[in-house]
PyMOL Python script that loads the backbone (N, CA, C, O; Angstrom):
from pymol import cmd

cmd.read_pdbstr("""\
ATOM      1  N   MET A   1      42.627-176.707  -3.929  1.00  0.00           N
ATOM      2  CA  MET A   1      42.529-176.555  -5.705  1.00  0.00           C
ATOM      3  C   MET A   1      41.474-175.089  -4.642  1.00  0.00           C
ATOM      4  O   MET A   1      40.678-175.276  -3.721  1.00  0.00           O
ATOM      5  N   SER A   2      41.900-173.817  -5.242  1.00  0.00           N
ATOM      6  CA  SER A   2      41.208-172.664  -4.937  1.00  0.00           C
ATOM      7  C   SER A   2      39.423-172.366  -6.409  1.00  0.00           C
ATOM      8  O   SER A   2      38.766-172.944  -7.275  1.00  0.00           O
ATOM      9  N   ARG A   3      39.526-171.427  -5.874  1.00  0.00           N
ATOM     10  CA  ARG A   3      37.847-171.557  -7.098  1.00  0.00           C
ATOM     11  C   ARG A   3      38.523-170.781  -8.056  1.00  0.00           C
ATOM     12  O   ARG A   3      39.225-169.930  -7.511  1.00  0.00           O
ATOM     13  N   ILE A   4      38.571-170.763  -9.347  1.00  0.00           N
ATOM     14  CA  ILE A   4      38.379-170.406 -10.245  1.00  0.00           C
ATOM     15  C   ILE A   4      37.177-168.796 -10.591  1.00  0.00           C
ATOM     16  O   ILE A   4      36.181-169.311 -11.100  1.00  0.00           O
ATOM     17  N   LYS A   5      37.035-167.900 -10.546  1.00  0.00           N
ATOM     18  CA  LYS A   5      37.212-166.766 -11.031  1.00  0.00           C
ATOM     19  C   LYS A   5      36.819-166.398 -12.384  1.00  0.00           C
ATOM     20  O   LYS A   5      37.622-166.597 -13.296  1.00  0.00           O
ATOM     21  N   PRO A   6      35.322-165.725 -12.697  1.00  0.00           N
ATOM     22  CA  PRO A   6      35.397-165.477 -14.549  1.00  0.00           C
ATOM     23  C   PRO A   6      36.284-164.691 -14.990  1.00  0.00           C
ATOM     24  O   PRO A   6      36.758-164.836 -16.116  1.00  0.00           O
ATOM     25  N   THR A   7      36.842-163.231 -13.745  1.00  0.00           N
ATOM     26  CA  THR A   7      37.475-162.595 -14.449  1.00  0.00           C
ATOM     27  C   THR A   7      39.201-163.450 -14.034  1.00  0.00           C
ATOM     28  O   THR A   7      40.032-162.702 -14.549  1.00  0.00           O
ATOM     29  N   ASP A   8      39.600-164.083 -13.671  1.00  0.00           N
ATOM     30  CA  ASP A   8      40.730-165.122 -14.309  1.00  0.00           C
ATOM     31  C   ASP A   8      40.463-165.939 -15.217  1.00  0.00           C
ATOM     32  O   ASP A   8      41.508-165.939 -15.867  1.00  0.00           O
ATOM     33  N   VAL A   9      39.598-166.817 -15.832  1.00  0.00           N
ATOM     34  CA  VAL A   9      39.064-166.744 -17.621  1.00  0.00           C
ATOM     35  C   VAL A   9      39.535-165.907 -18.041  1.00  0.00           C
ATOM     36  O   VAL A   9      40.688-166.134 -18.406  1.00  0.00           O
ATOM     37  N   GLN A  10      39.022-164.489 -18.263  1.00  0.00           N
ATOM     38  CA  GLN A  10      39.210-163.278 -18.943  1.00  0.00           C
ATOM     39  C   GLN A  10      40.470-163.427 -19.084  1.00  0.00           C
ATOM     40  O   GLN A  10      40.844-164.125 -20.027  1.00  0.00           O
ATOM     41  N   LYS A  11      41.619-162.725 -18.056  1.00  0.00           N
ATOM     42  CA  LYS A  11      42.709-162.555 -17.773  1.00  0.00           C
ATOM     43  C   LYS A  11      43.467-163.526 -19.016  1.00  0.00           C
ATOM     44  O   LYS A  11      44.170-163.054 -19.910  1.00  0.00           O
ATOM     45  N   ALA A  12      43.078-165.276 -18.803  1.00  0.00           N
ATOM     46  CA  ALA A  12      44.110-166.126 -18.628  1.00  0.00           C
ATOM     47  C   ALA A  12      43.998-166.567 -20.451  1.00  0.00           C
ATOM     48  O   ALA A  12      44.852-167.304 -20.944  1.00  0.00           O
ATOM     49  N   LEU A  13      42.947-166.050 -21.214  1.00  0.00           N
ATOM     50  CA  LEU A  13      42.111-166.317 -22.107  1.00  0.00           C
ATOM     51  C   LEU A  13      42.301-164.707 -23.361  1.00  0.00           C
ATOM     52  O   LEU A  13      41.806-164.562 -24.479  1.00  0.00           O
ATOM     53  N   LYS A  14      43.210-163.743 -22.549  1.00  0.00           N
ATOM     54  CA  LYS A  14      43.243-162.459 -23.121  1.00  0.00           C
ATOM     55  C   LYS A  14      43.641-162.567 -24.564  1.00  0.00           C
ATOM     56  O   LYS A  14      44.507-163.441 -24.557  1.00  0.00           O
ATOM     57  N   GLY A  15      43.447-162.070 -26.041  1.00  0.00           N
ATOM     58  CA  GLY A  15      44.634-163.040 -27.313  1.00  0.00           C
ATOM     59  C   GLY A  15      44.571-163.921 -27.718  1.00  0.00           C
ATOM     60  O   GLY A  15      45.299-164.211 -28.667  1.00  0.00           O
ATOM     61  N   ALA A  16      43.292-165.158 -26.988  1.00  0.00           N
ATOM     62  CA  ALA A  16      43.148-166.373 -27.460  1.00  0.00           C
ATOM     63  C   ALA A  16      42.397-166.132 -29.251  1.00  0.00           C
ATOM     64  O   ALA A  16      41.736-165.127 -29.513  1.00  0.00           O
ATOM     65  N   SER A  17      42.615-167.015 -30.079  1.00  0.00           N
ATOM     66  CA  SER A  17      41.394-166.488 -31.323  1.00  0.00           C
ATOM     67  C   SER A  17      40.814-168.167 -31.623  1.00  0.00           C
ATOM     68  O   SER A  17      41.237-169.312 -31.790  1.00  0.00           O
ATOM     69  N   TYR A  18      39.719-167.479 -31.559  1.00  0.00           N
ATOM     70  CA  TYR A  18      38.800-167.914 -31.897  1.00  0.00           C
ATOM     71  C   TYR A  18      38.310-168.859 -33.071  1.00  0.00           C
ATOM     72  O   TYR A  18      38.783-168.204 -34.000  1.00  0.00           O
ATOM     73  N   PRO A  19      37.604-170.096 -33.771  1.00  0.00           N
ATOM     74  CA  PRO A  19      37.771-171.386 -32.670  1.00  0.00           C
ATOM     75  C   PRO A  19      38.977-171.574 -32.264  1.00  0.00           C
ATOM     76  O   PRO A  19      39.928-170.959 -32.747  1.00  0.00           O
ATOM     77  N   ALA A  20      39.060-172.244 -31.544  1.00  0.00           N
ATOM     78  CA  ALA A  20      40.454-173.042 -30.947  1.00  0.00           C
ATOM     79  C   ALA A  20      39.765-173.994 -30.246  1.00  0.00           C
ATOM     80  O   ALA A  20      38.605-173.953 -29.837  1.00  0.00           O
ATOM     81  N   ASP A  21      40.977-175.261 -30.097  1.00  0.00           N
ATOM     82  CA  ASP A  21      40.626-176.226 -29.105  1.00  0.00           C
ATOM     83  C   ASP A  21      41.072-175.997 -27.718  1.00  0.00           C
ATOM     84  O   ASP A  21      41.352-174.879 -27.284  1.00  0.00           O
ATOM     85  N   ARG A  22      41.137-177.248 -26.937  1.00  0.00           N
ATOM     86  CA  ARG A  22      41.511-177.229 -25.737  1.00  0.00           C
ATOM     87  C   ARG A  22      43.174-176.722 -25.404  1.00  0.00           C
ATOM     88  O   ARG A  22      43.659-175.886 -24.642  1.00  0.00           O
ATOM     89  N   GLU A  23      43.878-177.932 -26.636  1.00  0.00           N
ATOM     90  CA  GLU A  23      45.290-177.388 -25.866  1.00  0.00           C
ATOM     91  C   GLU A  23      45.616-175.725 -26.148  1.00  0.00           C
ATOM     92  O   GLU A  23      46.111-175.087 -25.218  1.00  0.00           O
ATOM     93  N   GLU A  24      45.317-175.009 -27.505  1.00  0.00           N
ATOM     94  CA  GLU A  24      45.628-174.299 -28.324  1.00  0.00           C
ATOM     95  C   GLU A  24      44.852-173.095 -27.161  1.00  0.00           C
ATOM     96  O   GLU A  24      45.641-172.153 -27.098  1.00  0.00           O
ATOM     97  N   LEU A  25      43.649-172.821 -26.275  1.00  0.00           N
ATOM     98  CA  LEU A  25      43.728-172.312 -24.861  1.00  0.00           C
ATOM     99  C   LEU A  25      44.859-172.314 -23.949  1.00  0.00           C
ATOM    100  O   LEU A  25      45.688-171.568 -23.427  1.00  0.00           O
ATOM    101  N   ALA A  26      44.500-173.463 -24.016  1.00  0.00           N
ATOM    102  CA  ALA A  26      45.669-173.852 -22.279  1.00  0.00           C
ATOM    103  C   ALA A  26      47.081-173.789 -22.858  1.00  0.00           C
ATOM    104  O   ALA A  26      47.818-174.184 -21.953  1.00  0.00           O
ATOM    105  N   GLU A  27      47.623-173.562 -23.655  1.00  0.00           N
ATOM    106  CA  GLU A  27      48.534-172.915 -23.987  1.00  0.00           C
ATOM    107  C   GLU A  27      48.799-171.614 -23.939  1.00  0.00           C
ATOM    108  O   GLU A  27      49.914-171.281 -23.535  1.00  0.00           O
ATOM    109  N   THR A  28      47.692-170.439 -24.398  1.00  0.00           N
ATOM    110  CA  THR A  28      47.367-169.497 -23.777  1.00  0.00           C
ATOM    111  C   THR A  28      47.230-169.249 -22.850  1.00  0.00           C
ATOM    112  O   THR A  28      48.092-168.431 -22.529  1.00  0.00           O
ATOM    113  N   ALA A  29      46.292-169.568 -21.724  1.00  0.00           N
ATOM    114  CA  ALA A  29      46.206-169.373 -20.489  1.00  0.00           C
ATOM    115  C   ALA A  29      47.424-168.952 -20.044  1.00  0.00           C
ATOM    116  O   ALA A  29      47.715-167.767 -19.880  1.00  0.00           O
ATOM    117  N   ARG A  30      48.562-170.410 -19.728  1.00  0.00           N
ATOM    118  CA  ARG A  30      50.372-170.238 -19.815  1.00  0.00           C
ATOM    119  C   ARG A  30      50.688-169.150 -19.824  1.00  0.00           C
ATOM    120  O   ARG A  30      50.976-168.338 -18.944  1.00  0.00           O
ATOM    121  N   SER A  31      50.609-169.117 -21.340  1.00  0.00           N
ATOM    122  CA  SER A  31      51.562-167.849 -21.754  1.00  0.00           C
ATOM    123  C   SER A  31      51.085-166.554 -20.827  1.00  0.00           C
ATOM    124  O   SER A  31      51.931-165.933 -20.183  1.00  0.00           O
ATOM    125  N   ASN A  32      49.872-166.234 -20.801  1.00  0.00           N
ATOM    126  CA  ASN A  32      49.583-165.374 -19.889  1.00  0.00           C
ATOM    127  C   ASN A  32      49.208-164.961 -18.688  1.00  0.00           C
ATOM    128  O   ASN A  32      48.596-163.909 -18.510  1.00  0.00           O
ATOM    129  N   GLY A  33      49.653-166.003 -17.495  1.00  0.00           N
ATOM    130  CA  GLY A  33      50.874-166.388 -16.457  1.00  0.00           C
ATOM    131  C   GLY A  33      49.293-166.867 -15.588  1.00  0.00           C
ATOM    132  O   GLY A  33      48.812-166.235 -14.648  1.00  0.00           O
ATOM    133  N   ALA A  34      48.858-167.799 -16.047  1.00  0.00           N
ATOM    134  CA  ALA A  34      47.408-168.533 -16.002  1.00  0.00           C
ATOM    135  C   ALA A  34      48.073-169.158 -14.898  1.00  0.00           C
ATOM    136  O   ALA A  34      49.216-169.612 -14.949  1.00  0.00           O
ATOM    137  N   ASP A  35      46.876-169.171 -13.312  1.00  0.00           N
ATOM    138  CA  ASP A  35      47.456-170.030 -12.359  1.00  0.00           C
ATOM    139  C   ASP A  35      47.065-171.785 -13.338  1.00  0.00           C
ATOM    140  O   ASP A  35      46.244-172.088 -14.204  1.00  0.00           O
ATOM    141  N   GLU A  36      48.420-172.739 -12.421  1.00  0.00           N
ATOM    142  CA  GLU A  36      48.340-174.172 -13.369  1.00  0.00           C
ATOM    143  C   GLU A  36      47.164-174.857 -13.083  1.00  0.00           C
ATOM    144  O   GLU A  36      47.019-175.828 -13.825  1.00  0.00           O
ATOM    145  N   SER A  37      45.963-174.643 -11.992  1.00  0.00           N
ATOM    146  CA  SER A  37      45.079-175.200 -12.145  1.00  0.00           C
ATOM    147  C   SER A  37      44.031-174.789 -12.867  1.00  0.00           C
ATOM    148  O   SER A  37      42.930-175.335 -12.923  1.00  0.00           O
ATOM    149  N   LEU A  38      44.400-173.775 -13.444  1.00  0.00           N
ATOM    150  CA  LEU A  38      43.497-172.839 -14.261  1.00  0.00           C
ATOM    151  C   LEU A  38      43.940-173.728 -16.223  1.00  0.00           C
ATOM    152  O   LEU A  38      43.092-174.033 -17.061  1.00  0.00           O
ATOM    153  N   VAL A  39      45.134-173.860 -16.327  1.00  0.00           N
ATOM    154  CA  VAL A  39      45.334-174.435 -16.826  1.00  0.00           C
ATOM    155  C   VAL A  39      45.220-176.013 -17.353  1.00  0.00           C
ATOM    156  O   VAL A  39      45.271-176.580 -18.445  1.00  0.00           O
ATOM    157  N   ASP A  40      45.059-176.350 -16.139  1.00  0.00           N
ATOM    158  CA  ASP A  40      44.612-178.201 -16.536  1.00  0.00           C
ATOM    159  C   ASP A  40      43.076-178.044 -16.779  1.00  0.00           C
ATOM    160  O   ASP A  40      42.469-178.540 -17.728  1.00  0.00           O
ATOM    161  N   GLN A  41      42.410-177.101 -15.545  1.00  0.00           N
ATOM    162  CA  GLN A  41      41.198-177.556 -15.783  1.00  0.00           C
ATOM    163  C   GLN A  41      41.414-176.133 -17.267  1.00  0.00           C
ATOM    164  O   GLN A  41      41.724-174.985 -16.948  1.00  0.00           O
ATOM    165  N   ILE A  42      41.272-176.377 -18.192  1.00  0.00           N
ATOM    166  CA  ILE A  42      40.583-176.098 -19.307  1.00  0.00           C
ATOM    167  C   ILE A  42      41.352-177.242 -20.183  1.00  0.00           C
ATOM    168  O   ILE A  42      40.638-177.668 -21.091  1.00  0.00           O
ATOM    169  N   SER A  43      42.564-177.796 -20.118  1.00  0.00           N
ATOM    170  CA  SER A  43      42.868-179.110 -21.243  1.00  0.00           C
ATOM    171  C   SER A  43      42.475-179.844 -20.435  1.00  0.00           C
ATOM    172  O   SER A  43      43.392-180.607 -20.130  1.00  0.00           O
ATOM    173  N   HIS A  44      41.458-180.080 -19.814  1.00  0.00           N
ATOM    174  CA  HIS A  44      40.826-181.544 -19.450  1.00  0.00           C
ATOM    175  C   HIS A  44      38.776-181.163 -19.686  1.00  0.00           C
ATOM    176  O   HIS A  44      37.945-181.976 -19.284  1.00  0.00           O
ATOM    177  N   LEU A  45      38.449-180.070 -20.253  1.00  0.00           N
ATOM    178  CA  LEU A  45      37.592-179.528 -20.744  1.00  0.00           C
ATOM    179  C   LEU A  45      36.529-180.768 -21.536  1.00  0.00           C
ATOM    180  O   LEU A  45      37.117-181.662 -22.145  1.00  0.00           O
ATOM    181  N   ASP A  46      35.722-180.778 -21.521  1.00  0.00           N
ATOM    182  CA  ASP A  46      34.889-182.164 -21.929  1.00  0.00           C
ATOM    183  C   ASP A  46      34.845-182.177 -23.448  1.00  0.00           C
ATOM    184  O   ASP A  46      34.804-183.255 -24.042  1.00  0.00           O
ATOM    185  N   THR A  47      34.855-180.633 -24.315  1.00  0.00           N
ATOM    186  CA  THR A  47      34.546-179.700 -25.657  1.00  0.00           C
ATOM    187  C   THR A  47      35.975-180.042 -25.994  1.00  0.00           C
ATOM    188  O   THR A  47      36.836-180.142 -25.121  1.00  0.00           O
ATOM    189  N   ASP A  48      36.243-180.246 -27.464  1.00  0.00           N
ATOM    190  CA  ASP A  48      37.528-180.430 -27.953  1.00  0.00           C
ATOM    191  C   ASP A  48      37.504-178.997 -28.363  1.00  0.00           C
ATOM    192  O   ASP A  48      38.534-178.422 -28.011  1.00  0.00           O
ATOM    193  N   SER A  49      36.441-178.051 -29.155  1.00  0.00           N
ATOM    194  CA  SER A  49      36.690-176.540 -29.983  1.00  0.00           C
ATOM    195  C   SER A  49      36.281-176.078 -29.328  1.00  0.00           C
ATOM    196  O   SER A  49      35.665-176.671 -28.443  1.00  0.00           O
ATOM    197  N   PHE A  50      36.369-174.884 -29.366  1.00  0.00           N
ATOM    198  CA  PHE A  50      35.437-173.097 -29.128  1.00  0.00           C
ATOM    199  C   PHE A  50      35.266-172.628 -29.475  1.00  0.00           C
ATOM    200  O   PHE A  50      35.954-172.709 -30.492  1.00  0.00           O
ATOM    201  N   ASP A  51      34.274-171.336 -29.577  1.00  0.00           N
ATOM    202  CA  ASP A  51      33.953-170.993 -30.709  1.00  0.00           C
ATOM    203  C   ASP A  51      34.112-169.461 -30.414  1.00  0.00           C
ATOM    204  O   ASP A  51      34.067-168.688 -31.371  1.00  0.00           O
ATOM    205  N   GLY A  52      34.375-168.765 -28.587  1.00  0.00           N
ATOM    206  CA  GLY A  52      34.551-168.201 -28.453  1.00  0.00           C
ATOM    207  C   GLY A  52      34.844-167.880 -26.973  1.00  0.00           C
ATOM    208  O   GLY A  52      34.074-168.627 -26.369  1.00  0.00           O
ATOM    209  N   PRO A  53      35.517-167.195 -26.095  1.00  0.00           N
ATOM    210  CA  PRO A  53      35.980-167.231 -24.516  1.00  0.00           C
ATOM    211  C   PRO A  53      34.133-167.271 -23.397  1.00  0.00           C
ATOM    212  O   PRO A  53      33.968-167.764 -22.281  1.00  0.00           O
ATOM    213  N   ASP A  54      33.140-166.593 -24.247  1.00  0.00           N
ATOM    214  CA  ASP A  54      31.332-167.311 -23.590  1.00  0.00           C
ATOM    215  C   ASP A  54      31.109-169.032 -23.411  1.00  0.00           C
ATOM    216  O   ASP A  54      30.495-169.648 -22.539  1.00  0.00           O
ATOM    217  N   GLU A  55      32.144-169.702 -25.041  1.00  0.00           N
ATOM    218  CA  GLU A  55      31.953-171.126 -24.827  1.00  0.00           C
ATOM    219  C   GLU A  55      32.390-171.718 -23.094  1.00  0.00           C
ATOM    220  O   GLU A  55      31.675-172.211 -22.221  1.00  0.00           O
ATOM    221  N   VAL A  56      34.213-171.324 -23.131  1.00  0.00           N
ATOM    222  CA  VAL A  56      35.132-171.946 -22.457  1.00  0.00           C
ATOM    223  C   VAL A  56      34.690-171.401 -20.794  1.00  0.00           C
ATOM    224  O   VAL A  56      34.904-172.161 -19.848  1.00  0.00           O
ATOM    225  N   SER A  57      33.927-169.719 -20.528  1.00  0.00           N
ATOM    226  CA  SER A  57      33.552-170.102 -19.174  1.00  0.00           C
ATOM    227  C   SER A  57      32.640-170.988 -19.100  1.00  0.00           C
ATOM    228  O   SER A  57      32.583-171.524 -17.993  1.00  0.00           O
ATOM    229  N   GLN A  58      31.208-171.689 -20.571  1.00  0.00           N
ATOM    230  CA  GLN A  58      29.875-171.980 -19.912  1.00  0.00           C
ATOM    231  C   GLN A  58      30.595-173.540 -19.331  1.00  0.00           C
ATOM    232  O   GLN A  58      30.080-174.187 -18.420  1.00  0.00           O
ATOM    233  N   ALA A  59      31.929-173.983 -20.096  1.00  0.00           N
ATOM    234  CA  ALA A  59      31.814-174.988 -19.734  1.00  0.00           C
ATOM    235  C   ALA A  59      32.696-175.278 -18.629  1.00  0.00           C
ATOM    236  O   ALA A  59      32.564-176.289 -17.939  1.00  0.00           O
ATOM    237  N   LEU A  60      33.749-174.261 -18.419  1.00  0.00           N
ATOM    238  CA  LEU A  60      34.429-174.395 -16.577  1.00  0.00           C
ATOM    239  C   LEU A  60      33.057-174.396 -15.849  1.00  0.00           C
ATOM    240  O   LEU A  60      32.708-175.485 -15.392  1.00  0.00           O
ATOM    241  N   PHE A  61      32.121-173.195 -15.652  1.00  0.00           N
ATOM    242  CA  PHE A  61      31.679-173.458 -14.771  1.00  0.00           C
ATOM    243  C   PHE A  61      30.928-174.104 -14.715  1.00  0.00           C
ATOM    244  O   PHE A  61      30.478-174.155 -13.570  1.00  0.00           O
ATOM    245  N   ARG A  62      30.321-174.901 -15.575  1.00  0.00           N
ATOM    246  CA  ARG A  62      29.194-176.325 -15.193  1.00  0.00           C
ATOM    247  C   ARG A  62      29.946-177.529 -14.633  1.00  0.00           C
ATOM    248  O   ARG A  62      29.672-178.725 -14.730  1.00  0.00           O
ATOM    249  N   ARG A  63      31.031-176.879 -13.981  1.00  0.00           N
ATOM    250  CA  ARG A  63      31.467-178.415 -13.855  1.00  0.00           C
ATOM    251  C   ARG A  63      31.409-178.468 -12.530  1.00  0.00           C
ATOM    252  O   ARG A  63      31.678-179.515 -11.942  1.00  0.00           O
TER     253      ARG A  63
END
""", "prot")
cmd.dss("prot")
cmd.show_as("cartoon", "prot")
cmd.util.cbc("prot")
cmd.orient("prot")
């Protein structure tokens, strides 16, 4: 699996409305053409709801 870059996360979450849950964010990422491995990682994050893109990035990169 390729390593996720912060710019990939930014592109994937463009247009997301917050607060948002994992599934809403995964669907946004999928709609934005994100790699399926990133979509999968977003949908399996430990946190249920996110108040902004910084929270999503923190959750992804602390794994």
